N, C-alpha and C positions, 0 to 999 in steps of 0.2 A: 567426519570422524566417527560418527555413531555406527556406521556400517562396519568400519574396521574393527571397532571394539566388540560388536556382537559376533562377528566372524571369529575373532580371536577367542572369545569365551567358548564358542562351540567347538573350535579346534582343540582348545585345552581339554575340554571335557572328553572329546573323542580320543585324544591321546591318553588320558588317564584310564578310560574304559578299555581301550585297546591294550594298554600296558598291563592292566590287571588281568585281562583275558589271557594274554601271552604268558604271564607268570603262573596262572593257574593251569593252563594247558601244557606248558613245558616247565615244570618246577626247576628252579635254579638250585645249585648245590650249596651256595653260600648266600648270606644276607647281602653282601656287597654286590654279588652278581645280580640279585633281584633288584637292588637299588639302581644299578647301572642300566638294566633293561627298562625299568620304569622311567628313568630319566631320559633315556634315548628316545623312546616312543613319544613321550610327552613333548619333548623339545622339537622333534620332527613335525608333529602335528601343529604345534604353536607356530613354528616357522612357516609351515604351509598356509596357515591362516593369515599371517602377516604378509606373506608374498601375495596371496589372493587379494587382500584388501588394498595393498599398494599398487599392484598391477591394474586392478579395476579402476581405482581412482586416477592413476596416471593416464590410463587409456581414455577415460571419460574426459579428462582435461585436454588431452592432446587432440581428441576427435571432436571436442565441443558438443558431445551428445551424452549428457549425464545419465539418462534413463534407457539407453540402448542396450538390449540384451547381449550384443556383441562384446561390450566391455566385460561382462560377466564371463563370457566364453574365454576371453583373453586372460582374465584373472585365474580361472580354473585351469587353463592350459599351462600358465606359468607355474602354478602349484604342482601340476603333474610333472613338468620338466624337472622341478626341484626334487620330486620324489624319485625320478629316474636317476638323477645325479647322485642322490643319497644312497641308492641301492646299486649303483654302478652298472645299470642295465638300460640300454637304449630301448629295448622292447617295453620294459616297465614304464619308462618315461613317455614313450609315444602313446601307449595305451591309456596311461593315467591322464595325459594331456587331453586326449579326445574325450575320455570318459568324464573327467571332472569338469572340463569346459562345457560339454553338452549338458551335464546335470545342472551346472550353475546357470547356463543360458535358459534352459526350460523352467528352472525355478523362478527366474526373473520374469519370463513370459507369463508363467502361471499367476504370479502376483499381480502383474499388470492387467491381466484379463479376468482375474477373479476365480481361477480354478480352485476347486476344493478337493482335497484328498481324504479328509476325515471330517467327522462331525455329523450332526443330524441332517437328514435330507431337507432341502428347501421345499416348501409346499406352496 
């Protein structure tokens, strides 16, 4: 459950930042329109986080391989499919499926193997 909670937190934050950027880049005409845009983006990202967490955990249980990076690919792909359905675009869904799935899989592989992207160099 901890994995799902942390993913949801990051997706909520991503939704809020994305919504704020969208409102600044494309100013709405009314406050109601601004609220609707912010809510829509945040809810979409939160739903993607929940779908990622659920698909990853269900895949891990069904495959009986809890630390396998393939579970993360499946979770990322499920989130991408949701994004494609939300935008009514098969191209967006397919691209997001492969992109998010690959990103999630390499993130898991990197954590397992100790890859570092930031921080001071090891001496």
